[in-house]
Structure formats: C-alpha cells, structure tokens
C-alpha positions in Angstrom: 152.0 66.7 127.3 148.3 65.7 126.8 145.5 68.2 127.4 141.8 67.6 127.9 139.2 70.2 126.7 137.7 72.9 128.9 134.8 75.2 128.2 136.5 78.3 129.6 140.0 79.8 129.1 142.4 78.4 131.6 143.6 81.0 134.2 146.9 82.7 133.4 149.4 83.8 136.0 150.2 87.3 134.6 152.8 89.6 136.0 152.5 93.4 135.8 152.8 94.5 132.2 151.9 91.1 130.7 148.8 90.2 128.7 147.3 87.0 127.2 147.4 87.5 123.4 146.1 85.4 120.5 149.2 85.1 118.3 147.2 83.6 115.3 146.0 86.9 113.7 144.5 87.5 110.3 147.8 88.6 108.9 149.7 85.3 109.2 150.1 82.8 106.4 148.1 79.5 106.7 148.7 76.4 104.5 146.5 73.3 104.4 147.8 69.8 103.7 144.3 68.4 103.1 141.4 70.5 101.8 141.6 73.8 100.1 144.4 76.1 101.2 142.4 79.2 100.1 139.8 78.4 102.8 142.4 77.7 105.5 142.6 81.4 106.5 138.9 81.2 107.4 139.9 79.6 110.8 141.4 82.9 111.8 138.6 85.3 110.9 136.6 84.9 114.1 133.4 84.1 112.2 131.2 81.1 112.8 130.0 81.4 109.2 133.3 80.6 107.5 135.3 77.4 108.0 137.9 75.0 106.5 137.1 71.4 105.8 139.6 68.6 105.4 138.6 65.9 103.1 139.5 62.3 103.8 142.2 61.3 101.3 142.7 57.6 101.3 144.1 56.2 98.1 142.9 52.7 97.2 146.5 51.8 96.4 147.8 53.1 99.7 147.1 51.8 103.2 147.7 55.2 104.8 145.6 58.3 104.9 147.0 61.8 104.7 146.8 63.4 108.2 145.0 66.7 107.7 147.0 69.6 109.0 147.1 73.4 109.0 150.5 75.2 109.2 150.7 78.7 110.5 153.7 80.9 109.7 153.9 83.7 112.3 155.1 87.3 111.5 157.3 87.3 114.6 159.0 84.4 116.5 157.4 83.4 119.8 159.1 81.7 122.8 157.7 78.2 123.4 157.7 79.0 127.2 155.2 81.9 126.6 152.5 79.6 125.2 149.5 79.3 127.4 146.5 77.7 125.7 144.9 76.7 122.4 141.2 77.3 121.5 139.5 75.2 118.8 136.0 75.3 117.4 134.8 72.4 115.2 131.6 71.5 113.5 129.7 69.0 115.6 130.1 65.6 114.0 133.2 66.6 112.1 135.9 66.8 114.8 139.2 65.0 114.9 139.7 62.2 117.4 143.2 63.4 118.3 145.2 66.6 117.4 148.8 67.7 118.0 150.2 71.1 118.0 153.7 70.9 116.6 156.3 73.7 116.6 159.2 74.0 114.1 162.3 74.7 116.0 166.1 75.0 115.6 168.2 73.2 116.9 166.2 70.0 117.3 165.6 68.7 120.8 166.8 65.2 121.8 163.3 64.3 123.1 161.4 64.9 119.9 159.7 62.1 118.1 158.1 64.0 115.1 161.2 64.8 113.1 164.5 66.5 113.2 163.2 70.1 113.3 159.8 69.7 115.1 158.6 69.5 118.6 155.1 68.3 119.7 154.0 71.1 122.1 150.7 69.4 123.2 148.5 66.5 122.2 144.8 67.1 122.4 141.7 65.0 122.5 138.8 67.2 121.4 135.2 66.6 122.1 132.8 66.0 119.2 130.8 69.3 119.5 130.5 72.7 118.1 131.4 74.8 121.1 134.8 76.5 121.6 137.2 74.2 123.4 140.2 75.4 125.3 143.3 73.3 125.9 146.0 74.2 128.4 149.6 74.1 127.2 152.2 73.1 129.8 155.9 72.8 129.8 157.5 71.4 126.6 159.5 68.2 126.6 162.8 69.8 127.3 161.4 71.6 130.3 160.9 69.4 133.3 157.4 69.5 135.0 159.1 71.2 138.0 160.5 74.0 135.8 158.7 77.3 136.2 156.2 78.3 133.5 157.8 80.2 130.7 161.2 78.7 131.2 161.6 77.3 127.7 163.4 80.0 125.8 163.4 78.3 122.4 161.6 80.2 119.7 159.5 79.3 116.7 157.9 81.1 113.8 155.8 78.2 112.6 153.2 75.9 114.1 151.4 72.9 112.6 148.1 71.5 113.9 147.9 67.8 112.9 144.4 66.2 113.1 144.1 62.4 113.3 140.9 60.4 112.8 137.5 61.9 112.6 134.1 61.6 114.3 132.6 61.7 110.8 132.0 58.3 109.1 133.6 59.7 105.9 136.7 61.1 107.6 135.9 64.8 107.2 137.0 67.4 109.7 135.5 70.9 109.8 137.3 73.7 111.7 135.6 77.1 112.4 138.2 78.7 114.6 141.7 78.3 116.0 143.3 80.7 118.6 146.7 80.2 120.1 147.4 82.3 123.2 150.7 83.4 124.6 151.8 85.6 127.5 153.4 88.7 126.1 154.7 92.0 127.5 152.5 95.0 126.7 
C-alpha cells in the first residue's frame, strides 16, 4: 500500500473501549543503520530541538548507497491489523524522497518482496517540509482490500523505517519525530 501525507491525523473507527495509541514510546530500543545510533532515540522524545541525521554513505568503490533506516524493537508485540497511521517530522530540505515501514514477522508471507522475514506495511512519499506529516496505514498485503480493518492477526515486535533518496543535495536526512499509532483496548 502507498500513502500520501496529510496534515491531520486520519480519523479512526474506534469501538467502545478502544483508543488510538502511539506504540513508539521512549522505552523502546532504536537502532540506526546510517548516522549515530545514540542520537536515534531522539526521534521518540517529542522534542523539536533534538533529532537524528542520516549521513549519505556512498563508497567511491561501490555503486550503491546504504539506505538509511531506523529499527524499533517494541516492548510488546502488536497485531499488524491494529496499525492505524504513522506520523513523521523531518527538517525542511532534509526529507527522504520515499520511505517504507517494514515489519519483521514470522512466518513469512508469500506476497513479501523485502526478505524472508519482513513485510512492507506501507510505502510513503513525504513532502519536503518541517511540519508533522500523517500517513494512513491500510490493510497489509495478505489482507485483501475488502477485508475489514484490523483483520490481519499476525504480530510483530520490530519495525524498520527505510528512507530512500533525499531532498538534500548531499543525501542527508534529518528526522525530528516518529509516531506509530495503533488501535488498542484500554
């Protein structure tokens, strides 16, 4: 599924006793593939004064650049069908051209193209700006578009945000905030 940015949180169809919750809290572990891992937790602190910056790493001897990514290891597994939306805040001029939210799952789905144990949940095309951008998350690939929301019962305890390309001429990406919302029972 591909998602375009919105300036407001997409509406959620909540039943009685349900709430929309950011599952990326300060207590989870964050690892960075490109850029300093110690700064990666800054994307979860809710402050617009702290950030994480991915440096462009293109080796002269290699034709391929490393795709900057942040991996989030949750404290508790979450059902893929409960995912609702993703909110991202970038520095203007330092946004990725394309981003993908990838879930680590077991067993692997037959429709996955990213690897034996991963599923692309949503592909995003962020705007080059510094405002918070919301992206709706729809049914995952094993769920048909006619399936009711929340029908995917597979669970994950790990997400990765892959960021491709950059609006910066030097390939840098600067992230100020990431929030991943899921519908949960309260």
